[in-house]
C-alpha positions as CSV (number, residue, x, y, z in Angstrom):
1,M,43.1,174.6,51.3
2,L,41.1,171.8,52.9
3,L,39.2,174.3,55.0
4,R,37.5,175.5,51.8
5,H,35.6,172.2,51.9
6,T,34.1,173.1,55.3
7,T,30.3,172.8,55.0
8,K,27.9,175.1,56.8
9,D,25.5,172.2,57.3
10,I,26.2,171.4,61.0
11,K,25.8,167.8,62.1
12,E,26.2,166.6,65.6
13,R,29.6,164.8,66.1
14,K,30.1,162.5,69.1
15,A,33.4,160.8,68.3
16,L,35.2,163.2,66.0
17,T,37.2,166.3,66.7
18,I,38.6,168.3,63.7
19,N,41.3,170.8,64.5
20,P,40.9,171.0,68.3
21,A,41.0,174.4,69.9
22,K,43.6,173.2,72.5
23,T,46.8,171.2,73.0
24,C,47.8,168.6,75.6
25,Q,48.2,168.8,79.3
26,P,52.0,168.3,79.6
27,V,52.7,171.4,77.5
28,G,50.9,173.5,80.2
29,A,52.7,171.6,83.0
30,M,56.1,172.3,81.4
31,Y,55.3,176.0,81.0
32,A,54.2,176.3,84.6
33,A,57.4,174.6,85.8
34,L,59.5,177.1,83.9
35,G,58.0,179.7,86.2
36,I,60.2,178.4,89.1
37,H,63.7,179.7,89.4
38,G,66.4,177.1,88.7
39,C,63.8,174.4,87.6
40,L,64.3,171.7,85.0
41,P,60.9,170.3,83.9
42,H,60.9,166.5,83.4
43,S,58.6,164.6,81.1
44,H,57.9,161.1,82.4
45,G,57.3,159.2,79.2
46,S,58.9,158.8,75.8
47,Q,61.4,161.1,74.1
48,G,58.9,161.9,71.4
49,C,56.4,163.4,73.9
50,C,59.1,165.6,75.5
51,S,60.3,166.8,72.1
52,Y,56.8,167.8,71.1
53,H,56.1,169.7,74.3
54,R,59.5,171.5,74.1
55,S,59.0,172.4,70.5
56,A,55.5,173.8,71.1
57,L,56.9,176.2,73.7
58,T,60.0,177.0,71.8
59,R,58.1,177.9,68.6
60,H,55.7,180.2,70.7
61,Y,58.4,181.9,72.8
62,K,61.3,181.8,70.3
63,E,63.5,180.6,73.2
64,P,65.3,177.3,73.8
65,I,63.1,175.4,76.2
66,M,65.1,172.9,78.3
67,A,63.4,169.7,79.7
68,A,64.4,166.2,80.5
69,T,62.7,162.9,79.8
70,S,62.4,159.4,81.3
71,S,63.0,158.0,77.7
72,F,60.6,155.1,77.8
73,T,61.5,152.1,75.7
74,E,59.3,149.1,74.9
75,G,60.3,147.6,78.3
76,S,59.3,150.7,80.3
77,S,56.1,150.8,78.4
78,V,55.2,147.3,79.5
79,F,56.7,147.0,83.0
80,G,56.6,150.6,84.2
81,G,59.0,153.5,84.2
82,Q,60.0,153.6,87.9
83,S,63.6,152.7,87.3
84,N,63.9,155.2,84.5
85,L,62.6,158.1,86.6
86,V,64.7,157.2,89.7
87,Q,67.8,157.1,87.5
88,A,66.8,160.3,85.7
89,I,66.5,162.2,88.9
90,D,70.0,161.1,90.0
91,N,71.4,162.0,86.5
92,I,69.7,165.4,86.4
93,F,70.9,166.6,89.8
94,T,74.4,165.2,89.1
95,I,74.9,166.6,85.6
96,Y,72.6,169.7,85.2
97,E,72.4,170.8,88.9
98,P,69.0,172.4,89.0
99,D,67.5,173.6,92.3
100,I,64.3,171.7,91.6
101,I,62.9,169.1,89.2
102,A,59.2,169.3,88.1
103,V,58.0,166.0,86.9
104,H,54.8,165.6,84.9
105,S,53.3,162.4,83.5
106,T,52.3,161.7,79.9
107,C,49.6,159.5,78.3
108,L,52.0,156.5,78.3
109,S,53.0,156.6,81.9
110,E,49.4,157.4,83.0
111,T,48.0,154.5,81.0
112,I,50.4,151.9,82.5
113,G,49.7,153.4,86.0
114,D,53.0,154.7,87.2
115,D,52.6,156.2,90.7
116,L,54.6,159.4,90.8
117,T,54.2,159.8,94.6
118,Q,55.7,156.4,95.3
119,I,58.5,156.8,92.7
120,V,59.6,160.2,94.1
121,E,59.5,158.9,97.6
122,K,61.7,155.9,96.5
123,A,64.2,158.3,94.9
124,N,64.3,160.4,98.1
125,A,64.8,157.3,100.3
126,G,67.5,156.1,98.0
127,G,69.5,159.3,98.3
128,K,68.9,160.4,94.7
129,I,67.6,163.9,95.8
130,P,70.5,165.9,97.3
131,E,70.1,167.9,100.5
132,G,68.5,171.3,99.8
133,K,67.1,170.2,96.4
134,H,63.5,169.4,95.5
135,V,61.3,167.3,93.3
136,I,57.7,168.2,92.6
137,Y,55.3,166.4,90.4
138,C,51.8,166.2,89.0
139,N,49.6,164.0,86.8
140,T,48.9,165.2,83.3
141,P,47.3,162.6,81.0
142,S,46.7,164.2,77.6
143,Y,43.5,162.3,76.9
144,I,41.6,164.5,79.3
145,G,41.6,168.3,79.8
146,S,43.9,170.5,77.9
147,H,47.1,172.5,78.2
148,V,45.3,174.7,80.7
149,T,44.5,171.7,82.9
150,G,48.1,170.7,82.8
151,Y,49.2,174.1,83.9
152,A,46.7,174.1,86.7
153,N,47.9,170.6,87.9
154,M,51.5,171.7,88.0
155,V,50.7,174.9,89.9
156,S,48.7,172.7,92.4
157,G,51.8,170.5,92.5
158,M,53.9,173.4,93.7
159,V,51.4,173.9,96.6
160,K,51.2,170.2,97.4
161,C,55.0,169.6,97.4
162,L,56.4,172.9,98.6
163,S,54.0,175.2,100.4
164,A,54.4,175.0,104.2
165,S,53.2,176.9,107.2
166,T,55.2,177.8,110.3
167,G,52.0,179.1,112.0
168,V,53.3,182.7,111.9
169,K,51.5,184.8,109.2
170,S,53.5,187.3,107.1
171,D,52.2,190.6,105.6
172,K,52.5,189.3,102.0
173,I,49.8,188.0,99.7
174,N,50.1,185.3,97.1
175,L,49.3,186.1,93.5
176,I,48.7,182.9,91.6
177,S,49.1,183.5,87.9
178,G,47.0,181.9,85.3
179,W,48.4,180.9,81.9
180,V,49.5,184.3,80.6
181,E,52.6,185.6,78.8
182,P,55.8,186.6,80.7
183,S,55.0,190.2,79.6
184,D,51.7,189.9,81.5
185,M,53.4,188.6,84.6
186,K,55.6,191.6,84.5
187,E,52.6,193.8,84.2
188,V,50.9,192.3,87.2
189,K,54.1,192.8,89.2
190,R,54.3,196.4,88.0
191,L,50.8,197.1,89.1
192,A,51.3,195.4,92.5
193,N,54.5,197.5,93.0
194,L,52.7,200.7,92.1
195,M,50.3,199.9,94.9
196,Q,53.2,199.1,97.2
197,A,51.7,195.7,97.9
198,K,53.9,193.0,99.4
199,F,53.4,189.8,97.3
200,T,54.8,186.6,95.9
201,L,53.8,185.8,92.3
202,F,53.8,182.2,91.3
203,P,54.6,180.8,88.8
204,D,56.5,183.6,87.2
205,T,58.0,183.0,83.7
206,S,59.2,186.6,83.2
207,D,62.9,186.8,82.6
208,V,62.8,183.1,81.8
209,V,61.1,182.6,78.4
210,D,61.7,186.3,77.4
211,A,65.3,186.4,78.5
212,P,67.6,188.9,76.8
213,Q,70.5,188.0,74.5
214,T,73.7,188.5,76.6
215,G,76.2,186.6,74.4
216,S,76.4,183.7,76.8
217,Y,74.0,180.8,77.5
218,K,72.4,180.3,80.9
219,M,70.5,177.1,81.4
220,Y,68.6,178.7,84.3
221,P,67.9,182.3,83.7
222,K,67.5,184.8,86.5
223,G,63.7,184.9,86.5
224,G,61.2,182.6,88.2
225,T,59.7,182.3,91.7
226,T,62.4,181.0,94.1
227,V,61.9,177.8,96.0
228,P,62.1,179.6,99.4
229,D,59.4,182.0,98.3
230,L,57.2,179.1,97.2
231,I,57.6,177.3,100.5
232,A,56.7,180.6,102.3
233,T,53.4,180.9,100.4
234,G,51.9,178.9,103.3
235,D,52.7,181.7,105.7
236,N,51.3,184.5,103.6
237,K,48.1,186.2,104.8
238,A,45.9,185.8,101.7
239,T,45.8,184.5,98.1
240,L,44.5,186.2,95.0
241,A,44.3,183.8,92.1
242,F,43.5,185.0,88.6
243,G,42.1,182.6,86.1
244,E,39.4,180.1,87.4
245,W,40.6,177.2,85.3
246,A,44.3,177.6,85.8
247,T,44.5,178.7,89.5
248,A,41.4,177.9,91.6
249,D,42.5,174.3,92.5
250,A,45.9,175.6,93.7
251,A,44.3,178.3,95.8
252,T,41.9,175.8,97.3
253,K,44.7,173.3,98.1
254,L,46.8,176.1,99.7
255,N,43.8,177.0,102.0
256,I,43.2,173.4,103.0
257,K,46.9,172.7,103.6
258,C,48.0,176.0,105.2
259,K,44.8,177.9,106.1
260,V,45.5,180.8,103.6
261,P,42.2,182.4,102.7
262,F,41.8,183.1,99.0
263,E,39.8,184.9,96.3
264,V,39.6,183.8,92.7
265,T,39.1,186.5,90.0
266,D,39.2,186.7,86.2
267,L,42.3,187.4,84.3
268,P,42.5,191.3,84.3
269,I,41.7,191.8,80.6
270,G,39.9,194.9,79.7
271,V,38.2,197.5,82.0
272,R,35.9,195.7,84.3
273,A,38.0,192.6,84.9
274,T,41.0,194.8,85.7
275,D,38.8,196.9,88.0
276,R,37.9,193.8,90.0
277,F,41.5,192.6,90.1
278,I,42.8,196.0,91.3
279,M,40.1,196.4,93.9
280,K,40.6,192.9,95.3
281,M,44.4,193.3,95.4
282,S,43.9,196.5,97.3
283,E,41.6,194.8,99.8
284,L,43.7,191.7,100.4
285,A,47.1,193.6,100.6
286,E,45.5,196.4,102.5
287,V,47.0,199.1,100.3
288,S,45.5,202.1,98.4
289,I,45.2,202.5,94.7
290,P,47.6,205.2,93.4
291,D,46.5,208.0,90.9
292,E,48.9,206.5,88.3
293,I,46.7,203.4,88.0
294,T,43.5,205.5,87.9
295,T,45.1,207.6,85.1
296,E,45.9,204.4,83.1
297,R,42.2,203.4,83.4
298,G,41.1,206.7,82.2
299,R,43.2,206.5,79.1
300,L,41.7,203.2,78.1
301,V,38.2,204.5,78.6
302,D,39.0,207.6,76.6
303,M,40.3,205.6,73.6
304,I,37.2,203.4,73.7
305,T,35.0,206.5,73.7
306,D,37.0,208.2,70.9
307,M,36.9,205.2,68.6
308,Q,33.2,204.1,69.0
309,Q,32.4,204.7,65.4
310,Y,34.8,201.9,64.4
311,L,33.8,199.5,67.1
312,N,30.1,199.7,67.5
313,G,28.2,196.6,66.4
314,K,31.2,194.8,65.0
315,R,30.7,191.0,65.0
316,V,33.5,189.0,66.6
317,A,34.4,185.3,66.7
318,L,36.8,184.1,69.5
319,F,38.5,180.8,70.4
320,G,41.1,179.8,73.0
321,D,41.2,179.3,76.8
322,P,38.2,180.0,79.1
323,D,40.3,182.1,81.4
324,Q,41.1,184.5,78.6
325,L,37.9,184.3,76.7
326,I,35.5,185.2,79.5
327,P,37.1,188.6,80.4
328,L,37.8,189.3,76.7
329,V,34.2,188.8,75.9
330,E,33.3,191.2,78.7
331,F,35.8,193.7,77.2
332,L,34.3,193.4,73.8
333,L,30.8,194.0,75.2
334,D,32.0,197.1,77.0
335,M,33.1,198.4,73.6
336,N,29.7,197.8,72.1
337,M,31.1,195.0,69.9
338,K,29.2,191.7,69.5
339,P,31.0,188.5,70.5
340,V,28.7,186.1,68.4
341,Y,30.8,182.9,68.3
342,V,33.0,181.6,71.2
343,V,34.8,178.2,71.2
344,S,37.2,176.5,73.6
345,G,38.6,173.0,73.7
346,T,39.1,173.2,77.5
347,P,36.2,171.5,79.3
348,G,34.3,172.9,82.3
349,K,30.6,173.8,82.8
350,K,31.3,177.2,84.3
351,M,32.3,178.6,80.9
352,H,28.9,178.1,79.4
353,Q,27.2,179.5,82.5
354,R,29.4,182.6,82.6
355,L,29.0,183.3,78.9
356,E,25.2,182.8,79.0
357,K,25.0,185.6,81.6
358,L,27.5,187.8,79.9
359,I,26.5,187.6,76.3
360,L,22.8,186.6,75.8
361,P,21.2,189.7,77.4
362,T,22.7,191.9,74.7
363,V,23.7,189.5,71.9
364,P,20.9,186.9,72.0
365,E,22.0,185.3,68.6
366,A,25.4,184.4,70.1
367,K,26.6,180.7,70.0
368,F,29.3,179.3,72.3
369,K,30.6,175.9,73.1
370,N,33.6,174.4,75.0
371,G,34.9,170.9,75.8
372,L,33.9,167.9,73.7
373,G,33.1,168.8,70.1
374,A,34.2,172.4,70.4
375,D,36.8,172.7,67.7
376,M,38.0,174.9,64.9
377,Y,35.8,173.1,62.4
378,L,32.7,174.1,64.3
379,M,33.9,177.7,64.5
380,H,34.4,177.7,60.7
381,Q,30.9,176.3,60.2
382,W,29.4,179.0,62.3
383,I,31.3,181.7,60.4
384,K,30.1,180.2,57.1
385,E,26.5,180.5,58.2
386,E,27.0,184.2,59.0
387,S,30.4,185.9,58.8
388,V,32.1,188.2,61.3
389,D,34.1,191.4,61.2
390,L,36.9,190.1,63.4
391,L,38.5,186.7,64.5
392,I,40.5,186.4,67.7
393,G,42.6,183.4,68.6
394,N,45.9,181.6,68.3
395,T,47.9,181.1,65.1
396,Y,45.7,178.3,63.8
397,G,42.9,180.7,63.1
398,K,44.9,182.2,60.2
399,Y,43.5,179.5,57.8
400,I,39.9,180.5,58.6
401,S,40.9,184.2,58.3
402,K,42.4,183.7,54.9
403,D,39.6,181.6,53.5
404,E,36.9,184.0,54.7
405,N,38.8,187.3,54.4
406,I,38.4,188.2,58.0
407,P,40.8,190.5,60.0
408,F,42.6,188.3,62.5
409,L,43.9,189.2,66.0
410,R,46.4,186.7,67.3
411,M,45.9,186.1,71.1
412,G,46.4,183.0,73.3
413,F,48.6,179.9,72.8
414,P,50.3,179.1,70.6
415,I,51.3,182.1,68.4
416,L,53.8,180.7,66.0
417,D,54.0,183.2,63.1
418,R,54.3,186.5,64.9
419,V,56.3,188.1,67.7
420,G,55.5,190.6,70.5
421,H,53.3,188.5,72.8
422,S,56.3,187.7,75.0
423,Y,57.2,191.4,75.4
424,F,53.9,193.4,75.4
425,P,51.2,192.7,77.9
426,T,47.5,192.2,77.3
427,L,46.6,192.3,81.0
428,G,45.7,195.4,83.0
429,Y,44.6,198.8,81.6
430,M,47.8,199.1,79.5
431,G,47.2,195.7,78.1
432,G,43.7,196.7,77.3
433,L,45.1,199.7,75.3
434,R,47.3,197.3,73.3
435,I,44.3,194.9,72.5
436,L,42.2,197.9,71.5
437,E,44.9,199.4,69.3
438,K,45.4,196.1,67.5
439,I,41.7,195.6,67.0
440,L,41.3,199.2,65.6
441,G,44.3,198.7,63.3
442,L,42.9,195.5,61.8
443,I,39.4,197.0,61.3
444,M,40.8,200.2,59.8
445,D,43.2,198.4,57.5
446,K,40.4,196.4,56.0
447,Q,38.3,199.5,55.6
448,D,41.2,201.2,53.7
449,L,42.0,198.2,51.6
450,E,38.5,197.5,50.4
451,S,37.2,201.0,49.9
452,S,36.7,202.3,46.3
453,E,38.8,205.2,45.0
454,P,36.1,207.8,45.4
455,E,35.5,206.7,49.0
456,F,39.2,206.6,50.0
457,E,39.7,209.4,52.5
458,L,42.6,210.5,54.7
459,V,40.5,209.6,57.7
460,M,38.0,206.9,56.9
């Protein structure tokens, strides 16, 4: 493999990224849009862009991802895609009958300067948007940010285009979901229901990209947050957003637009992050925490305690999205593991600041980087300098894992060569149990595989 030529002599790179630890904004925007019931995402650009974004999501979720495109030609690329998008909106509502269209831009439409606000207003004025139907939109140029940025922009677009206030507050809270799996969104809803909280979760891709096989095809599965519920988010009494990178902007915009106070917390991965999430949800929804949730927490703590001899001091390298990496690093530290290398292609100064406070007091040798120059090549160079006991990240880490003989836990986006991420959560205390079980399985498997015959015991 080409990775075997990776050198451990690290040189500063200013204009070269090798195997980026991210993908492009429109992929995230498309995924967020699928979390609205009856929504057809629309890619304002060329057919090739839309095909890539759809295939990236289809390969990860093993589900057919439907989306439309403005189908730019050479003429559109020079003179602008306004007529393409106006005609597309008319065609989509006439032929495919969605409740809502979610438009995101691409590199091409951003570079030529198409104004989505003006184009959607023109389509509405021209009668292209039927009564009771909606079009939302956001800007997602791929040459800045990452798929997480695109997700955040589309969630903000939901607030900008739909949320409204009647002036009468309800007793519900908004839960704004970061980029997580549909299984994780189900877990959040399960926890909120156990607490008897009244809530609206958005976006919500559960029962959309993890829909069951029924023998008949439905273009718009039963899942997703409904448009009326999204509109009503402006009347809900508070917002709890989880995932700083993916949700903070939407929570801020909702507060400015509709005066809904908000709190932003980490994705509830592991013990402490889930503690914070549960406590904050209890406070905002004004509900108590049931014994069932406390019991789930106790089981996770018990397994960590029981398995300390396998976890203590193990060196871990992680790559992926900041919203997942930060609480995951905290979880590893709680298990007395050592997160020594952390890489994310998503920019943002807060990641470095958070990791500095989290890791360095107990793992002073740790290295971490995000944004420009933070890629899989750098991660591999660090590992070549001094290896690790475990690698955590998306499918693209399998090449490093194979070359360096490192146990590999697949987490994040995309996961192309395994299944289960759509169906089993990694959020909450139950999700923490699943992460821990998978970590232990990988560590123990390697221990069994590499032990000599005299050392090979029933319990290692």
